[in-house]
N, C-alpha and C positions, 0 to 999 in steps of 0.2 A: 680644258686643262685637267690633267690627271690628279686625282686626290692624293695628297701626301698624308698617309696615316701614321699615327703614333701609337706606341705601345708601352706597357710597363710590366714588370715582374714582381710578384708578391711571394716571398718565401713562406711556405707553410710548414715544412719540416726541413731543418737546416741541411743543406747539401744533398737533399733527397727529393723533396716534393715542392713544386712551384705552381702558382696560378698565373697564367699569362693573359693579359688583357690588351685588346686593341681598340682604340677609339676610332670609330668609323667616320667621324666628322658630322657636319650638319646634314640632316636628311630633309630636303625640301618637302617631300611628300608627307612624311609623318610629323614634321616640325619638331624633331627630337635629335639628340646626339646619341645614336645607338652605339653599343659596344659588343664585342665578341670576347668570349673567354674560353680557355682550355686549361686542363690540368696537365702538368708535365713532370715526369720522373727522371731525374738525372742530376748532373752537376750544374752549377750556376752558369758556367761557360757554355754547356750544351743547351741550356734553356735560352740563353741569349741568342745563340746561333739559330735555334729553332724558331724563336720569335722573329728574327730578321727574315728567315725564309717564308714564314707565314704571312708577314706583312707584304712581302714581295708578291706572293700569290694573290693576296687580296687586292693589291693595287693593279695586278695584271690578270684579271679573271679569264681573259681569252686564252691565256697560256696554261691554265690549270686544267689538267685532264688526268684523273686517277686511272692508272692502268693495273694496279695491284689486284691480283685475283684472290678469291676466298681461300684457295689452297695455299697460296704464297703467304697470306696473312696467318693462317693456322700454323704453318711451319714456323714462322717467325715467333708467334705468340708462345708456342710450346717450348721453343728453344731459349727464348730470352726473358719472357715475362713470368711464366709459370714457376720456374725455379726460385725466383726472387719474391714474387707476390703470394704464391699459393703453397709452395714447399710441400707438394704432394708426396705421399708415400710411394715406394717403388711400384707396388701393384696398381695403384691408382694411375700413375704415369703410364704404365704399360697398357692399361685398359683404354686410356684416353688416346694413345697412339693408334691402337687398333680401331677405335671409333672413327678417328680422322682418316685413317688409311682405307678402311673398308666401307664406311657409311657416308661420311661427309664429302670427301674428295671425288668419289665416282659420281656423285649427284649434283653438287654445286661447286666443286673445286675450281672449275674453269670459268666461273662467272666473275665479273668485275665486282670487287668488294663493295664499292660505292653504289652499284646498281642492284644489289641484292634486296629483294622485297619480301614482305610477309607471305605473299602468294607463292613465291619460289620455295620458301621454307615449308609451308603447309603442304605443297605438292610433294616435296621430298618425304615428309612424314607419312603421307598417304601411300607413296610408293614403297617405303620401307615396311609398312604394315602388310603389303601384299607380296612383293617379290624383290624388294631392294636390299635384302640382307646379303651377307657374305656368300652364302651358298644358294642364292636365288630363292630363298624362302622368306616368308613374312616374319618380321621381328615381333616379339611380344610387346605389349604396352609398356612393360617395365623397361625393356631394352631401348625403346624409342624415347622414353623419358631420360635415359642416360645420354643418348645422342643429343637431345635438346639441352641437357645440362652443360655439356661440353661446348656446344655451339653458342649457347647464351652467354656463358662466361667469357668466351673469346670475343664475342661481339661487344659485350660491355667494355672490355678492355680496348677494343678498337675505337669506341667512342671517347674513352679517356685519352687515347693516343692521338685523337683528332683525325683518324682515318675516315670515319663516317659521322654524320650529324646525330643519328639516333640508332638504337638497336632494333632492327626489323624483327627479331625473335621475341621481343618483349611482349608478354601477354599471350604467348602461343604454347604454353606448357601443355603437353598432351595429357589426356585424362588418365587417371589411375585405373588399374585393373580392379574390377569389382571383387569384393571379398578381402579378407585380411590375410597377411603373410602367415599368421599362425595356422590358417586352414591347411597349409601344406606341410606343417611340421609333423614329424614322427617322434612323439615324446612318450617315454615310458614312465610308469609309476614306480614306486619303490620295489614292489614285488617283481615286476617285470624286469627291472634293471638287475636285481639280484639274480634272477634266473638266467638272464643274458650273460652276466659275468661268470656264472657257474658253467654255462654251456661252452664258453670260449676259452676256458682254462687250457693251457697248452699251446694256444695260438701265439705266433711270434710277437704280436702286438698286444698281448693280454695286459701286461703291466702298464703300458701307455694308456690303454683304454680304461683300465681300472682307475688309475690316478686321475685321469681327466674327468671321469664321471663323478669322482668324489671331491673334485675341486672346482670344476666349471671353468678351467682356464681356456683361453682362446687357443686355436691350433698353433699359431705362430709362437705363442708364449710357451706352451708345453714342449714344442719341438726345440725351442731355444733354451730349455732348462739345462743348467750345468750342475755338477755334483756339489759345487761350493755353495749353491743357492739353497740347499736342503739343510736346515738347522735341526739335526736329529734330536737333540736333547730338548729343544723348545717346541717340537712338533709344529714347525713352520716351514713354508716354502716361500722364498723371496722371489717375487716376479719383477725383474728389472730389465729384461732383454727379450728379444724375439728373433727367430731364425727366418731369414728370407733367402730365396733363390736369386742369384744374379743371372740375368738373361744376356745373351750375346750382344744384343743391340744397345745394352746399357753400359755405362762406364763402370769398370770394376772398382770395388772399394777394397784396397789392399789392407788398410789399417785394421778392419774388423773381419777380414775374410779368414774363416777358420779352416776352410778347405776349398779347393778350386770350385768355383761356382756357387758358394754359399757364404752369406754374410750374417754375422751375429751382431745385431744392432743393440747398442747399449741404451735402448729406450723402448717403450711399448706404445700402444695406440695413442694414449694421451697421458697427461700428468697423473691422473688418478689411477691409471692402469698400473703404474709402478706401486706395488703394494706387497704386504705380507699376508699369506693365506694360511689360516690354521688348518691342520689336518689331524685326523684321528690316528690312534695307535695302529689300526688296521692298515692305513695307507703307508705308514712308516715301515711296517713289516713287509708289505709288498715291495717297497723300494729296496729294502735290505736284501730280499731274495733276488730281486732283479740285478742288483749290483754284483752279488756273488756269481750269478749266472754269466754276467758280462766278463767278469774277471776270469772265470773258467774258460771262456772262449778266447781269452787273450785280448779283449777289447779294452781300450784305455778308460780307466775310471779315476784319473787324476782330477783334482778340484775343478780345473777349467774345461774338462771334457764333457761332451753332451751326455745326458742321462739316457735319452732314447735315440737309438740309431737303427740302421739297417743291420741284418745279421753279420755283415762283414765289418761293422763299426763305422761306416760312412754316414754322413748326415741323411736324415729322412727327407726325401723330396715330397713336399706337401701335396702336389698333384697326384703323384703315384700312390701315396698313402691314402688320400681321400678316396680314390677308386677302390683300393683294397678294402677299406672300411665299409663302403657301400655294399660291396659283394658279400662281405662277412655278415653284415646286418641282415641282408636279404635272405641269406641261407638260414638264418635263425628266426625268421618270421617277422622281420621289421623292414619290409621293402620300402624304399624311398628314404630311408633314414641316412642322414649325413653325419659326419663326425661333429659338425657344429651343433647338431641336435642333442649331443650329449651335454653341451653347455645349457641348452634350453631345458633338458631333463633335470639337470642339477638344480636350476633355479625354480622350476615348477614344483619339484618335490618339496623344497624348503618352504616356498610361499604357500603351497596348499596346506601345509601343516601349521601355518600361522606365524612363520618367521617374520620379523620386522623388515619392511621393504628397504629401509636405509641400510640395514646390516647386509642384506643380500646384494644391494647395489655396490656397497664397498667391497664385498667379497668378489663380485664379478669384475670390478674395476671400471664401472660405468662412471661417466663424468659427473652425473648427479642422479638422485633417486627418481627424477621425472622421467629419465630415459628408461629406467627399470620399470616404472609404472606403465609407460606407453607400450612396452613390449609384453609385460606379464600381467597387466591389469585384469585380464580376463580370468586369471586364476583366483583373484582375491574375493569375488563375491561369495564363494563357497564358505568363507569364514564369517560372514556377517551374522548369521544366526548364532553361531558359537560365541562370537564376541559379545552379542547382546545378552546371552544367557550367563556368560562369565561375569559381565559387569553386574548383573542382577545378584549373583552369588557374592560378589565382593562388597556390595552395599547392604543388602537385606538378608537377614537370617531366617525370616519367616517364609514358610512355603506359600506359593501363590494360591489364592482362593479359587 
C-alpha cells in the first residue's frame, strides 16, 4: 500500500518565506519517523501548491525525474532570483551574464542540474585555466574565482529552491593568485603626482584628473558629479550619485536617464559612500576655471548638468575614458596606471603622512575602516617609529640617555 504522506507549512517571514515540512511516516529500517524540509519563497498559496506537488513526487518516486539543465537553471536564477535576493549593481549583473554565457554554459550548461557533480565542476575549472576562456585562452586565477562565485551562488539557491539536495560546488573555491593586489598598483607619491599634473596641463581631461587625484572619488562618482553638488563657499563636494552606462541588453531606466544610454543613479556604492568631501581652495579654483571653459564652449553648466563631459558636452563613457587615461599615464612614465590608481594614490599619500585611518576611510566612502586597513595597511608600518618618537615627546621632556 502506498504511503500517505502529510506536510505542514511554517511561516518564517510573513507572505515571503516559509519552511515546508513533510512527515515521511514510520521507517521500519531506522525505527524513526523521518521528515524532509525545504525553504520556499513566495505567497502562502504558492507555498501550499508547491507542498502538494512535492508530496506527490515523494509518494510517486518512480515518476520523479529532473530534466532541468544547468543552463536552464542559470537563466531562471538570473532572471527571477537575483533581482529580488541580491539586487546587484548594473555592472555586476552584466559581468555575471558574461560569465554564464561564455564560461558556464559552454562547459556545463547542457548537463542535468541534479546530476552535476564536484568532478564536473573541477574539470571545468581546469579547462578554464588552460583554454576554456572566451577567446580560447586560459583564464587567470582571479577570473576563475569569479566564475566559481557565480556558480556557487546559483547552486546555493538551487538547494533552497529544492532543485538539488546539496551544492556540488561547496568547498571547491579555486586558489588565490599568489601575491597581493597592491603589487600591480601604479601609485605616485606627492612629488610624482604634482609633476604628473603639471605635465598634463592643457589635456582635455586635466580638470577631471586633478579633482579626482585631490579627492579620491570613485570613477562612477566623479563622472556623475553635477554642478549643484559643489558647495563653493563651504569648500565641499557632495557625493550622492553615480553615472552608469546603460547597455542594450539591459532594461532602460527612463526616470534617471540623463541622456540616451546613460543613467545617473541617485545612490552610490553603499550607504557610507554618500558623503561630503572637503576640498582645498586649489580644487575650487580648478573647478571654476573648468566651468568657465565649459561655458565658453557652449556646454550646459546648469545645476543639474554634469561637471565633466566629453568635449561636445555628452556624458563620459567610462570605458573610453579609462583607455584614454591609461595611454596618457603611459606617455608620462606611469605605464600600467589606471584611473582607479588615482584613488589609491590619494589614500596612500594621506596615510603615509600619518592621517588617521578612520578619517581616510570616511573620505573614501568605505563601509568601515577595516576595509581601508585591509587595502592600505601596508602603508602604515612606515609611521610606527615616528609615532613612537612622537609619544615620547608628548610624555617626557628629558632627552634620552
